[in-house]
Structure formats: structure tokens, C-alpha cells
MITI-27969 format. One record per residue: residue number from 1; x, y, z of N, C-alpha, C in turn; residue in three letters. Coordinates in Angstrom, 2 decimals, padded with zeros to 5 digits, m for minus. Last residue first. Layout:
<sites>
(site NUM, (X, Y, Z), (X, Y, Z), (X, Y, Z), "ALA")
...
</sites>
This chain:
<sites>
(site 226, (001.48, 009.19, 012.03), (002.93, 008.99, 011.74), (003.32, 007.56, 011.79), "GLY")
(site 225, (m000.73, 009.66, 014.85), (m000.33, 009.70, 013.45), (001.15, 009.45, 013.34), "GLY")
(site 224, (m000.82, 011.76, 017.79), (m001.34, 010.73, 016.92), (m000.77, 010.84, 015.52), "PHE")
(site 223, (000.83, 012.10, 020.80), (000.81, 012.66, 019.43), (000.42, 011.52, 018.59), "HIS")
(site 222, (000.59, 012.76, 024.32), (000.27, 011.88, 023.16), (000.25, 012.70, 021.85), "MET")
(site 221, (002.79, 013.01, 027.01), (002.00, 013.70, 026.02), (001.80, 012.87, 024.78), "GLN")
(site 220, (002.73, 011.62, 030.30), (003.13, 011.60, 028.89), (002.18, 012.50, 028.08), "TYR")
(site 219, (003.94, 010.84, 033.55), (003.10, 011.69, 032.74), (003.67, 011.79, 031.35), "TYR")
(site 218, (004.09, 008.45, 036.13), (004.57, 008.89, 034.86), (003.50, 009.76, 034.15), "ALA")
(site 217, (003.06, 007.33, 038.46), (003.36, 008.71, 038.50), (003.87, 009.35, 037.20), "GLY")
(site 216, (002.10, 004.77, 038.19), (003.35, 004.94, 038.90), (003.84, 006.35, 038.96), "ASP")
(site 215, (m000.12, 004.89, 036.61), (m000.37, 004.79, 038.07), (000.96, 004.89, 038.80), "SER")
(site 214, (000.12, 007.57, 034.20), (000.31, 006.26, 034.58), (000.19, 006.14, 036.16), "PHE")
(site 213, (m001.71, 009.57, 032.05), (m001.12, 009.49, 033.39), (m001.09, 008.02, 033.82), "GLN")
(site 212, (m001.51, 011.23, 028.99), (m001.72, 009.95, 029.64), (m001.02, 010.12, 031.03), "CYS")
(site 211, (m003.05, 013.36, 026.43), (m002.19, 013.12, 027.61), (m002.50, 011.81, 028.26), "VAL")
(site 210, (m002.98, 014.46, 023.03), (m003.68, 014.10, 024.28), (m002.62, 013.90, 025.33), "GLY")
(site 209, (m003.88, 015.04, 019.51), (m003.04, 015.09, 020.71), (m003.82, 014.70, 021.93), "THR")
(site 208, (m003.96, 014.00, 016.02), (m004.54, 014.62, 017.17), (m003.48, 014.61, 018.35), "GLY")
(site 207, (m005.03, 011.91, 013.32), (m004.14, 012.94, 013.87), (m004.87, 013.54, 015.11), "SER")
(site 206, (m006.71, 010.23, 011.89), (m005.54, 009.68, 012.43), (m004.58, 010.67, 013.00), "GLY")
(site 205, (m008.25, 012.84, 010.39), (m008.08, 011.39, 010.24), (m006.72, 010.90, 010.77), "PRO")
(site 204, (m008.32, 015.30, 013.10), (m008.38, 014.88, 011.74), (m008.16, 013.36, 011.64), "GLY")
(site 203, (m008.24, 015.60, 015.79), (m008.56, 016.79, 015.00), (m008.63, 016.55, 013.52), "THR")
(site 202, (m008.95, 014.04, 018.63), (m008.62, 013.79, 017.31), (m009.10, 014.92, 016.41), "LEU")
(site 201, (m007.85, 014.21, 021.84), (m008.79, 014.89, 020.91), (m008.21, 014.64, 019.49), "VAL")
(site 200, (m007.72, 012.37, 024.94), (m007.17, 012.85, 023.70), (m008.33, 013.48, 022.83), "TYR")
(site 199, (m006.50, 010.82, 027.87), (m007.55, 011.62, 027.21), (m006.93, 012.21, 025.97), "GLU")
(site 198, (m005.81, 007.83, 029.81), (m005.45, 008.91, 028.79), (m006.67, 009.60, 028.33), "CYS")
(site 197, (m004.30, 005.89, 032.20), (m005.49, 006.47, 031.72), (m005.18, 007.75, 030.88), "GLN")
(site 196, (m002.79, 002.81, 032.94), (m002.67, 004.13, 032.38), (m004.10, 004.57, 032.01), "ALA")
(site 195, (m001.18, 000.71, 035.46), (m002.16, 001.05, 034.52), (m002.01, 002.45, 034.04), "ASN")
(site 194, (000.84, m002.02, 036.64), (000.76, m000.62, 036.23), (m000.38, m000.38, 035.29), "VAL")
(site 193, (000.94, m004.75, 037.21), (000.16, m003.87, 038.08), (000.16, m002.42, 037.75), "GLY")
(site 192, (002.05, m006.41, 035.41), (002.85, m006.02, 036.54), (002.19, m004.98, 037.40), "ARG")
(site 191, (000.29, m006.67, 033.30), (000.34, m007.83, 034.24), (001.24, m007.46, 035.46), "VAL")
(site 190, (m001.43, m003.49, 032.72), (m000.37, m004.49, 032.45), (m000.46, m005.61, 033.58), "GLY")
(site 189, (m004.01, m001.72, 031.16), (m003.49, m002.28, 032.29), (m002.46, m003.37, 031.89), "HIS")
(site 188, (m005.59, 001.33, 029.95), (m004.81, 000.14, 029.72), (m004.25, m000.34, 030.98), "ALA")
(site 187, (m007.91, 003.48, 028.39), (m007.37, 002.89, 029.60), (m006.64, 001.63, 029.27), "ASN")
(site 186, (m008.92, 006.61, 026.99), (m008.39, 005.23, 026.83), (m007.75, 004.82, 028.19), "ALA")
(site 185, (m011.30, 008.71, 025.36), (m010.56, 008.39, 026.63), (m010.04, 006.90, 026.39), "VAL")
(site 184, (m011.79, 011.50, 023.08), (m011.72, 010.11, 023.46), (m011.01, 009.90, 024.75), "GLY")
(site 183, (m013.40, 013.82, 020.79), (m012.83, 013.50, 022.13), (m012.82, 011.95, 022.34), "ARG")
(site 182, (m012.84, 015.08, 017.72), (m013.40, 013.92, 018.34), (m012.70, 013.62, 019.66), "ARG")
(site 181, (m013.09, 018.69, 017.31), (m012.47, 017.34, 017.04), (m013.25, 016.31, 017.89), "GLY")
(site 180, (m012.30, 021.91, 018.31), (m013.18, 021.05, 017.43), (m012.46, 019.77, 017.19), "SER")
(site 179, (m012.00, 022.83, 021.69), (m011.47, 022.63, 020.38), (m012.42, 021.79, 019.60), "VAL")
(site 178, (m011.51, 024.64, 024.49), (m012.55, 024.19, 023.64), (m012.01, 024.07, 022.25), "THR")
(site 177, (m008.59, 023.46, 026.28), (m009.47, 024.56, 025.80), (m010.49, 023.91, 024.78), "ARG")
(site 176, (m008.17, 021.08, 028.87), (m008.02, 021.45, 027.45), (m009.05, 022.54, 027.10), "PRO")
(site 175, (m006.94, 022.40, 032.11), (m007.89, 021.56, 031.31), (m007.80, 021.97, 029.82), "ALA")
(site 174, (m003.67, 022.19, 033.45), (m004.77, 023.01, 032.83), (m005.68, 022.10, 032.06), "ALA")
(site 173, (m001.62, 020.62, 034.17), (m001.94, 021.76, 035.10), (m003.05, 022.62, 034.50), "GLY")
(site 172, (m000.94, 018.44, 032.75), (m000.45, 019.72, 032.23), (m000.80, 020.90, 033.11), "LEU")
(site 171, (m001.96, 016.28, 034.40), (m000.67, 016.18, 033.72), (m000.13, 017.53, 033.33), "VAL")
(site 170, (m004.36, 017.07, 035.55), (m003.33, 016.46, 036.38), (m001.94, 016.55, 035.69), "GLN")
(site 169, (m005.72, 018.15, 033.40), (m005.47, 018.96, 034.54), (m004.37, 018.37, 035.35), "GLN")
(site 168, (m005.96, 015.88, 031.73), (m005.27, 017.07, 031.32), (m004.79, 017.95, 032.48), "HIS")
(site 167, (m007.62, 014.36, 033.49), (m006.20, 013.94, 033.20), (m005.34, 015.01, 032.67), "VAL")
(site 166, (m009.96, 015.93, 033.39), (m009.29, 015.66, 034.67), (m007.84, 015.26, 034.50), "ILE")
(site 165, (m011.01, 016.00, 030.91), (m010.30, 017.18, 031.31), (m009.50, 016.92, 032.61), "GLY")
(site 164, (m014.08, 014.43, 031.47), (m013.08, 014.69, 030.46), (m012.36, 015.99, 030.82), "PHE")
(site 163, (m016.15, 013.85, 033.15), (m014.80, 013.75, 033.70), (m013.74, 014.09, 032.68), "SER")
(site 162, (m018.59, 014.19, 031.62), (m018.29, 014.94, 032.88), (m016.85, 014.96, 033.38), "PRO")
(site 161, (m019.13, 014.87, 028.31), (m018.63, 013.82, 029.23), (m018.03, 014.41, 030.43), "TYR")
(site 160, (m020.00, 016.65, 026.47), (m020.61, 016.72, 027.84), (m020.13, 015.65, 028.75), "GLY")
(site 159, (m018.74, 016.19, 024.10), (m018.23, 017.31, 024.88), (m018.89, 017.39, 026.24), "ALA")
(site 158, (m018.49, 012.51, 024.11), (m018.91, 013.87, 023.63), (m018.44, 014.98, 024.48), "ASP")
(site 157, (m016.05, 009.95, 023.39), (m016.99, 010.67, 024.25), (m017.33, 012.02, 023.68), "VAL")
(site 156, (m014.86, 006.73, 022.46), (m015.19, 008.12, 022.02), (m016.23, 008.75, 022.93), "ARG")
(site 155, (m012.51, 004.75, 023.99), (m013.91, 005.07, 023.78), (m013.99, 006.53, 023.37), "THR")
(site 154, (m010.25, 001.95, 024.13), (m010.47, 003.41, 023.88), (m011.94, 003.59, 023.53), "SER")
(site 153, (m008.76, m000.38, 026.33), (m009.70, m000.03, 025.35), (m009.75, 001.55, 025.18), "GLU")
(site 152, (m005.75, m002.39, 026.76), (m006.99, m001.94, 027.21), (m008.00, m001.46, 026.07), "GLY")
(site 151, (m002.57, m003.25, 028.01), (m003.63, m003.46, 027.00), (m004.98, m002.98, 027.62), "GLN")
(site 150, (000.84, m002.91, 028.27), (m000.42, m002.52, 028.85), (m001.46, m002.54, 027.65), "LEU")
(site 149, (003.46, m004.91, 028.73), (002.62, m004.50, 027.60), (001.29, m004.19, 028.26), "LEU")
(site 148, (006.67, m004.10, 030.14), (005.33, m004.67, 030.28), (004.51, m004.20, 029.11), "ASP")
(site 147, (009.08, m002.72, 030.17), (009.09, m004.17, 030.11), (007.73, m004.84, 030.21), "GLY")
(site 146, (008.01, m000.01, 030.34), (008.93, m000.58, 031.34), (008.86, m002.10, 031.35), "LEU")
(site 145, (005.44, m000.54, 028.18), (005.91, 000.37, 029.19), (006.80, m000.41, 030.17), "TYR")
(site 144, (003.52, m000.37, 025.15), (004.53, m001.06, 025.98), (005.12, m000.06, 026.98), "PRO")
(site 143, (m000.01, m000.22, 024.79), (001.24, 000.63, 024.94), (002.17, m000.22, 025.68), "VAL")
(site 142, (m003.17, m000.15, 023.18), (m002.06, m000.98, 023.61), (m000.82, m000.04, 023.63), "THR")
(site 141, (m006.61, m000.23, 022.89), (m005.53, 000.70, 023.21), (m004.35, m000.22, 023.69), "PHE")
(site 140, (m009.49, m000.47, 020.73), (m008.52, m001.03, 021.68), (m007.37, m000.07, 021.76), "SER")
(site 139, (m012.82, 001.07, 020.61), (m011.67, 000.38, 020.00), (m010.73, m000.12, 021.13), "GLY")
(site 138, (m015.76, 002.95, 019.63), (m015.07, 002.01, 020.57), (m013.90, 001.40, 019.86), "HIS")
(site 137, (m017.19, 004.28, 017.73), (m017.14, 004.82, 019.02), (m016.33, 004.03, 020.06), "GLY")
(site 136, (m016.87, 003.28, 015.27), (m018.24, 003.19, 015.84), (m018.27, 003.68, 017.26), "SER")
(site 135, (m014.29, 002.98, 014.42), (m015.12, 004.00, 013.75), (m016.61, 003.92, 014.18), "ASN")
(site 134, (m012.58, 001.34, 015.62), (m013.49, 000.69, 014.76), (m014.49, 001.62, 014.13), "ASN")
(site 133, (m009.25, 002.00, 016.07), (m010.51, 002.67, 016.10), (m011.51, 001.91, 015.09), "ASP")
(site 132, (m006.69, 000.98, 017.91), (m007.47, 000.51, 016.88), (m008.89, 001.06, 016.98), "VAL")
(site 131, (m003.80, 002.60, 018.75), (m005.20, 002.62, 018.96), (m005.85, 001.99, 017.70), "VAL")
(site 130, (m000.61, 002.10, 020.23), (m001.49, 001.86, 019.11), (m002.94, 001.96, 019.57), "GLN")
(site 129, (002.65, 003.64, 021.01), (001.34, 002.96, 021.35), (000.49, 002.81, 020.07), "ALA")
(site 128, (005.75, 003.93, 021.96), (004.98, 003.73, 020.71), (003.74, 002.94, 021.01), "GLN")
(site 127, (007.43, 006.26, 023.99), (006.66, 005.04, 023.85), (005.98, 005.08, 022.51), "LEU")
(site 126, (010.50, 007.47, 025.22), (009.49, 007.59, 024.21), (008.84, 006.20, 023.99), "LEU")
(site 125, (011.04, 006.46, 028.66), (011.39, 007.04, 027.41), (010.20, 007.18, 026.48), "GLY")
(site 124, (010.88, 005.27, 031.19), (010.23, 004.57, 030.05), (010.66, 005.11, 028.69), "GLY")
(site 123, (011.97, 007.27, 032.64), (012.50, 005.96, 032.79), (012.00, 004.97, 031.68), "LYS")
(site 122, (010.54, 009.52, 032.18), (011.86, 009.40, 031.48), (012.46, 008.01, 031.58), "ASN")
(site 121, (008.43, 009.33, 033.89), (008.30, 008.98, 032.46), (009.51, 008.72, 031.78), "ALA")
(site 120, (009.71, 010.31, 036.20), (009.26, 008.90, 036.16), (009.00, 008.41, 034.71), "GLN")
(site 119, (010.24, 013.05, 035.42), (011.26, 012.09, 035.68), (010.88, 010.67, 035.58), "ALA")
(site 118, (007.92, 013.93, 032.69), (008.45, 014.08, 034.03), (009.52, 012.99, 034.30), "ASN")
(site 117, (007.05, 013.52, 030.12), (006.91, 014.89, 030.68), (007.53, 015.02, 032.07), "LEU")
(site 116, (007.69, 011.60, 027.14), (007.80, 011.78, 028.60), (007.78, 013.23, 029.03), "PRO")
(site 115, (005.39, 011.01, 024.59), (006.56, 011.74, 024.98), (006.62, 011.96, 026.47), "TYR")
(site 114, (004.07, 008.60, 022.58), (003.95, 009.18, 023.93), (005.30, 009.78, 024.38), "LEU")
(site 113, (002.51, 008.28, 019.49), (003.74, 008.48, 020.17), (003.51, 009.20, 021.51), "ARG")
(site 112, (000.47, 005.97, 017.86), (000.49, 007.10, 018.88), (001.91, 007.13, 019.45), "VAL")
(site 111, (m001.25, 004.93, 014.96), (m000.08, 004.93, 015.70), (m000.06, 006.18, 016.62), "ASN")
(site 110, (m004.27, 003.44, 014.35), (m003.63, 004.68, 014.50), (m002.39, 004.49, 015.44), "VAL")
(site 109, (m006.17, 001.62, 012.20), (m005.03, 001.46, 013.09), (m004.35, 002.78, 013.13), "LEU")
(site 108, (m009.65, 001.34, 011.83), (m008.46, 002.13, 011.52), (m007.43, 001.93, 012.55), "THR")
(site 107, (m012.28, m000.63, 010.42), (m011.38, m000.31, 011.51), (m010.08, 000.41, 011.04), "PRO")
(site 106, (m014.40, 000.94, 008.02), (m013.67, m000.21, 008.48), (m012.73, 000.27, 009.61), "GLN")
(site 105, (m017.87, 002.16, 007.78), (m016.47, 002.41, 007.90), (m015.70, 001.24, 008.51), "PRO")
(site 104, (m020.13, 000.02, 005.85), (m019.77, 000.86, 006.93), (m018.30, 001.12, 007.02), "PRO")
(site 103, (m021.45, 000.07, 002.57), (m020.42, m000.51, 003.49), (m020.06, 000.43, 004.61), "GLU")
(site 102, (m023.14, 000.90, 000.64), (m023.73, 000.71, 002.09), (m022.69, 000.28, 003.03), "THR")
(site 101, (m021.79, 000.97, m001.69), (m022.52, 002.25, m001.28), (m022.96, 002.10, 000.13), "GLY")
(site 100, (m020.66, m001.53, m002.13), (m019.85, m000.38, m001.70), (m020.57, 000.80, m001.20), "ARG")
(site 99, (m021.53, m004.10, m002.62), (m022.37, m003.29, m001.68), (m021.53, m002.07, m001.23), "HIS")
(site 98, (m020.04, m006.04, m003.90), (m021.17, m005.51, m004.69), (m022.05, m004.56, m003.78), "ASP")
(site 97, (m018.02, m006.65, m002.09), (m017.71, m006.05, m003.32), (m018.85, m005.34, m004.05), "GLU")
(site 96, (m017.89, m007.65, 000.43), (m018.82, m006.63, 000.16), (m018.64, m005.95, m001.16), "ARG")
(site 95, (m015.86, m009.58, 000.42), (m017.21, m009.95, 000.64), (m018.26, m008.89, 000.38), "LEU")
(site 94, (m013.67, m007.91, m000.10), (m014.10, m008.92, m001.11), (m015.53, m009.37, m000.85), "VAL")
(site 93, (m013.61, m006.18, 002.13), (m013.80, m005.64, 000.80), (m014.21, m006.68, m000.27), "GLY")
(site 92, (m013.16, m008.10, 004.15), (m014.45, m007.37, 004.11), (m014.66, m006.78, 002.71), "VAL")
(site 91, (m010.53, m008.87, 003.35), (m011.64, m009.83, 003.39), (m012.98, m009.16, 003.32), "VAL")
(site 90, (m009.19, m006.44, 003.63), (m009.31, m007.03, 002.36), (m010.39, m008.05, 002.28), "GLU")
(site 89, (m009.41, m005.94, 006.41), (m010.02, m004.99, 005.43), (m010.24, m005.62, 004.03), "ARG")
(site 88, (m007.98, m008.09, 007.30), (m009.35, m008.05, 007.59), (m010.08, m007.08, 006.65), "LEU")
(site 87, (m005.42, m007.31, 006.45), (m006.04, m008.51, 005.86), (m007.56, m008.57, 006.09), "GLU")
(site 86, (m005.02, m005.12, 008.15), (m005.08, m005.03, 006.66), (m005.75, m006.20, 005.96), "GLN")
(site 85, (m005.12, m006.47, 010.60), (m006.09, m005.44, 010.31), (m006.23, m005.23, 008.79), "LEU")
(site 84, (m002.91, m008.17, 010.44), (m004.17, m008.74, 010.58), (m005.32, m007.70, 010.23), "ALA")
(site 83, (m000.82, m006.29, 010.27), (m001.04, m007.18, 009.18), (m002.45, m007.75, 009.22), "ALA")
(site 82, (m001.06, m004.98, 012.78), (m001.15, m004.30, 011.56), (m001.49, m005.16, 010.34), "GLN")
(site 81, (m000.66, m007.26, 014.42), (m001.90, m006.57, 014.49), (m002.11, m005.72, 013.23), "ALA")
(site 80, (001.95, m007.93, 013.82), (000.88, m008.91, 013.45), (m000.44, m008.22, 013.53), "SER")
(site 79, (003.28, m005.76, 014.82), (003.34, m006.00, 013.37), (002.28, m007.01, 012.92), "ARG")
(site 78, (002.66, m005.91, 017.52), (002.27, m004.74, 016.79), (002.28, m005.06, 015.25), "ARG")
(site 77, (003.69, m008.45, 018.16), (002.21, m008.15, 018.40), (001.83, m006.99, 017.52), "ILE")
(site 76, (006.39, m007.94, 017.72), (005.69, m009.04, 016.94), (004.19, m008.73, 016.99), "VAL")
(site 75, (006.82, m006.00, 019.70), (007.02, m005.65, 018.29), (006.33, m006.66, 017.41), "GLY")
(site 74, (006.35, m007.36, 022.01), (005.45, m006.27, 021.69), (005.62, m005.89, 020.26), "ALA")
(site 73, (008.52, m009.20, 021.91), (007.13, m009.70, 021.84), (006.17, m008.59, 021.47), "ALA")
(site 72, (010.64, m007.31, 022.18), (010.54, m008.10, 021.04), (009.12, m008.66, 020.84), "GLU")
(site 71, (010.07, m006.28, 024.70), (010.03, m005.33, 023.56), (009.91, m006.13, 022.24), "ALA")
(site 70, (010.30, m008.46, 026.35), (008.99, m007.83, 026.21), (008.92, m006.96, 024.99), "ILE")
(site 69, (013.05, m008.98, 025.94), (012.09, m009.96, 025.54), (010.64, m009.39, 025.37), "GLU")
(site 68, (014.11, m006.64, 027.07), (014.40, m006.96, 025.64), (013.41, m007.97, 025.16), "GLU")
(site 67, (013.31, m006.79, 029.76), (012.75, m005.75, 028.91), (012.95, m006.02, 027.41), "PRO")
(site 66, (012.62, m010.31, 030.53), (013.47, m009.20, 030.42), (012.85, m008.10, 029.62), "SER")
(site 65, (009.92, m011.75, 032.45), (010.70, m011.54, 031.17), (011.47, m010.28, 031.25), "ALA")
(site 64, (008.43, m012.30, 034.59), (009.92, m012.11, 034.90), (010.62, m011.96, 033.54), "ASP")
(site 63, (005.85, m012.85, 033.71), (006.13, m011.54, 034.34), (007.59, m011.30, 034.62), "PRO")
(site 62, (004.73, m014.67, 031.59), (006.16, m014.48, 031.88), (006.40, m013.13, 032.46), "ARG")
(site 61, (002.08, m014.74, 030.97), (002.63, m015.80, 031.88), (004.16, m015.74, 032.10), "PHE")
(site 60, (001.68, m012.56, 029.27), (000.86, m012.72, 030.50), (001.56, m013.69, 031.47), "GLU")
(site 59, (003.53, m013.09, 027.21), (003.72, m011.90, 028.04), (002.98, m012.03, 029.40), "LEU")
(site 58, (002.32, m015.31, 026.15), (003.67, m015.41, 026.64), (003.98, m014.23, 027.54), "ALA")
(site 57, (m000.06, m014.26, 025.21), (m000.09, m015.20, 026.32), (001.25, m015.32, 026.98), "GLY")
(site 56, (000.85, m012.64, 023.16), (000.23, m011.97, 024.33), (000.16, m012.93, 025.51), "ALA")
(site 55, (001.81, m014.64, 021.47), (002.77, m013.74, 022.09), (002.13, m013.01, 023.25), "HIS")
(site 54, (m000.65, m016.10, 020.93), (000.58, m016.77, 021.44), (001.48, m015.82, 022.13), "LEU")
(site 53, (m002.30, m014.10, 019.81), (m002.66, m014.75, 021.03), (m001.47, m015.38, 021.71), "SER")
(site 52, (m000.88, m013.46, 017.41), (m001.14, m012.46, 018.43), (m001.41, m013.15, 019.78), "LEU")
(site 51, (m001.01, m016.01, 016.18), (000.29, m015.49, 016.57), (000.13, m014.37, 017.64), "LEU")
(site 50, (m003.76, m016.11, 015.74), (m003.10, m017.09, 016.63), (m001.81, m016.62, 017.09), "SER")
(site 49, (m003.98, m014.00, 013.96), (m004.58, m013.82, 015.23), (m004.09, m014.97, 016.22), "ILE")
(site 48, (m002.58, m015.11, 011.71), (m002.08, m013.87, 012.41), (m002.71, m013.70, 013.80), "ARG")
(site 47, (m004.17, m017.26, 011.15), (m002.76, m017.57, 011.62), (m002.28, m016.27, 012.29), "HIS")
(site 46, (m006.49, m016.03, 010.41), (m006.62, m016.90, 011.55), (m005.20, m017.16, 012.07), "ALA")
(site 45, (m005.63, m014.84, 008.03), (m006.01, m014.05, 009.18), (m006.03, m014.78, 010.45), "LEU")
(site 44, (m005.30, m017.11, 006.48), (m004.14, m016.22, 006.73), (m004.41, m015.44, 008.03), "VAL")
(site 43, (m007.93, m017.98, 006.31), (m006.83, m018.87, 006.85), (m005.68, m018.07, 007.30), "ASP")
(site 42, (m009.12, m015.82, 005.06), (m009.53, m016.14, 006.41), (m008.51, m017.07, 007.13), "HIS")
(site 41, (m007.99, m015.94, 002.56), (m007.57, m014.90, 003.35), (m008.00, m015.15, 004.91), "MET")
(site 40, (m009.33, m018.24, 001.65), (m007.92, m018.27, 001.68), (m007.44, m017.12, 002.69), "GLU")
(site 39, (m011.96, m017.30, 001.76), (m011.62, m018.52, 002.62), (m010.05, m018.56, 002.75), "ARG")
(site 38, (m011.98, m015.28, m000.10), (m012.23, m014.98, 001.39), (m011.81, m016.08, 002.23), "ALA")
(site 37, (m011.53, m016.68, m002.43), (m010.50, m015.73, m001.98), (m010.68, m015.41, m000.49), "ILE")
(site 36, (m013.88, m018.10, m002.56), (m012.64, m018.85, m002.50), (m011.51, m017.88, m001.97), "ARG")
(site 35, (m015.79, m016.10, m002.71), (m015.79, m017.01, m001.57), (m014.43, m017.73, m001.45), "THR")
(site 34, (m015.20, m014.89, m005.13), (m015.09, m014.08, m003.91), (m015.02, m015.00, m002.64), "ARG")
(site 33, (m015.75, m017.06, m006.80), (m014.39, m016.58, m006.71), (m014.16, m015.72, m005.47), "GLU")
(site 32, (m018.57, m017.35, m006.45), (m017.64, m018.38, m006.14), (m016.16, m018.01, m005.91), "ALA")
(site 31, (m019.27, m014.78, m007.44), (m019.59, m015.14, m006.07), (m018.65, m016.29, m005.55), "ALA")
(site 30, (m018.59, m015.04, m010.13), (m017.93, m014.02, m009.29), (m018.09, m014.37, m007.77), "ARG")
(site 29, (m020.26, m017.19, m010.86), (m018.79, m017.35, m010.95), (m018.02, m016.32, m010.10), "ALA")
(site 28, (m022.67, m016.04, m010.53), (m022.33, m017.17, m009.71), (m020.86, m017.38, m009.71), "ARG")
(site 27, (m022.48, m013.94, m012.46), (m022.63, m013.57, m010.99), (m022.32, m014.76, m010.13), "GLU")
(site 26, (m022.40, m015.55, m014.73), (m021.23, m014.71, m014.35), (m021.32, m014.22, m012.91), "GLU")
(site 25, (m024.90, m016.77, m014.66), (m023.66, m017.59, m014.62), (m022.42, m016.72, m014.19), "ARG")
(site 24, (m026.50, m014.54, m014.91), (m026.61, m015.26, m013.69), (m025.37, m016.19, m013.60), "LEU")
(site 23, (m025.88, m013.63, m017.47), (m025.59, m012.75, m016.33), (m025.60, m013.55, m015.02), "LEU")
(site 22, (m026.85, m015.86, m018.98), (m025.41, m015.46, m018.95), (m025.02, m014.64, m017.78), "ARG")
(site 21, (m029.52, m015.70, m018.37), (m028.79, m016.79, m017.95), (m027.32, m016.59, m017.91), "GLU")
(site 20, (m030.19, m013.24, m019.63), (m030.31, m013.34, m018.14), (m029.51, m014.55, m017.64), "ALA")
(site 19, (m029.58, m013.96, m022.33), (m028.85, m012.84, m021.60), (m028.93, m012.94, m020.12), "GLU")
(site 18, (m031.52, m015.97, m022.77), (m030.06, m016.27, m022.85), (m029.23, m015.24, m022.14), "ALA")
(site 17, (m033.82, m014.35, m022.46), (m033.53, m015.44, m021.54), (m032.10, m015.89, m021.59), "ARG")
(site 16, (m033.50, m012.55, m024.67), (m033.49, m012.08, m023.22), (m033.27, m013.17, m022.31), "ASP")
(site 15, (m033.50, m014.44, m026.74), (m032.40, m013.61, m026.57), (m032.34, m013.06, m025.12), "VAL")
(site 14, (m036.10, m015.48, m026.44), (m034.89, m016.35, m026.31), (m033.65, m015.54, m026.08), "ARG")
(site 13, (m037.65, m013.19, m026.90), (m037.75, m013.91, m025.59), (m036.52, m014.76, m025.37), "GLU")
(site 12, (m036.99, m012.67, m029.53), (m036.61, m011.71, m028.49), (m036.60, m012.34, m027.15), "ARG")
(site 11, (m038.13, m014.93, m030.79), (m036.69, m014.71, m030.83), (m036.20, m013.84, m029.74), "LEU")
(site 10, (m040.85, m014.42, m030.28), (m040.23, m015.65, m029.70), (m038.68, m015.49, m029.68), "SER")
(site 9, (m041.24, m012.14, m031.71), (m041.38, m012.08, m030.28), (m040.72, m013.23, m029.60), "GLY")
(site 8, (m040.78, m013.13, m034.31), (m039.90, m012.04, m033.73), (m040.01, m011.97, m032.28), "VAL")
(site 7, (m042.92, m014.82, m034.40), (m041.55, m015.41, m034.55), (m040.46, m014.38, m033.97), "LEU")
(site 6, (m045.12, m013.13, m034.19), (m044.91, m014.14, m033.23), (m043.48, m014.64, m033.18), "ARG")
(site 5, (m044.71, m011.71, m036.59), (m044.67, m011.03, m035.30), (m044.40, m012.04, m034.14), "ALA")
(site 4, (m045.17, m013.66, m038.47), (m043.81, m013.06, m038.43), (m043.67, m012.27, m037.02), "ARG")
(site 3, (m047.83, m014.20, m038.04), (m046.86, m015.31, m037.80), (m045.48, m014.72, m037.70), "THR")
(site 2, (m048.97, m011.83, m038.73), (m049.16, m012.26, m037.37), (m048.06, m013.34, m037.08), "ALA")
(site 1, (m048.38, m011.68, m041.50), (m047.77, m010.73, m040.55), (m047.90, m011.19, m039.08), "MET")
</sites>
């Protein structure tokens, strides 16, 4: 009986060891595949970012570019930013495949429509801006305006932020009423010397409203989403 028990125990150990080795091989294979995919996606992402840098640099060093050329370059930058952000999400998803429970929120690209509110803003017409929200309180803000591309940043602020409401007061003649939502401010500057300052309230995922005041006197109403 003792010999039989030792034999059974030995067989169990072999089975357990074989199973552990099999799981280790599978995990190594999955890790190698994730690494391969991430490398390939990294190359694509690097190309997208290089394209962004190329067209942004062209805008910076071509202050005499026509509005059509600016609009075309801004369109390329917008599409490349959207594609790069999506590819970044995929890379992060691959690398964190086994850690879904602890994965932090990923960057969100939010489209913003700016509607003109006065005569100066009518010169620019309806604007299509973008906010990249990294879901940690900070992001970037980009808006094409009168043949220029204004670029800057956006920051989340709390209800106690002392200057929130000043731009609303300037643009709409009244400070925003108390509402539930995430408040934020954004600033952007262009190579032609025009800058913009904005305030907004996000009332849901990718949705909300706000206002922008441009240094040339243009006033705009912001609508997020879509």
C-alpha cells in the first residue's frame, strides 16, 4: 500500500508539474504575441505622430499660407490625431490585456463645435475644435481660426476656481448658473498672434457647453460631442 501511495503521489506531482509548464509556455507565447503586436502598432503610431509634427511645423513656418492651405493642413492634423489616439488605445489595450481591473481611463477625443455670436466671429464662421481629455484633469485644445491653427491646453477646475465665469460674463453677459458637471478652462494660441480663452461645463461623457473669447474680439458658443 505504501508503494502504491508513493506511486500515485509521484504521478500527481508529474501531472501538476506538466500542467504548470504548459501554462507557463502559453503565457510566454501570449506575452510574445502581445509584444509583437505592440511593436507593429508602435511603428504605425510613430508614423502618425511624425505626420502630425510635419504638418504642424508647416503651419508654424508658413504664416503666409492661404486659408485653403491652412484648412487642408488642419484637416490632416485632425484626422491623424484621431487615428493616433485610436491606435494608442489599442497599444495600451494590448499591453494591459491581463490587467483590465486596474487599467486607468484612457485619453478621450472630444469634438467641439464653436458657433459665432458676434460680427467678428462671423468672419471665422462655424469652427470645429478638438479637446483631447486624458481623464486625469489635463489635456490639449486645438481650433482652426481665420487661416491659423490655434493650439493649447485644457484643464479641469473645481467649483471653487476663482476666475471661472469671467469669460461667460464677457461673452453672454451673465455668469453660468450652478450646474452639475465637470468644469474646465482652455487656452490656445496661433502663430499669427490670435489667442482664445474658453470656459465649459461637461454634463456627460463627451457632451457639454461653454463659451470662447478670442483676442480679436470674436465670441463663440461651444457645443461638445457629435
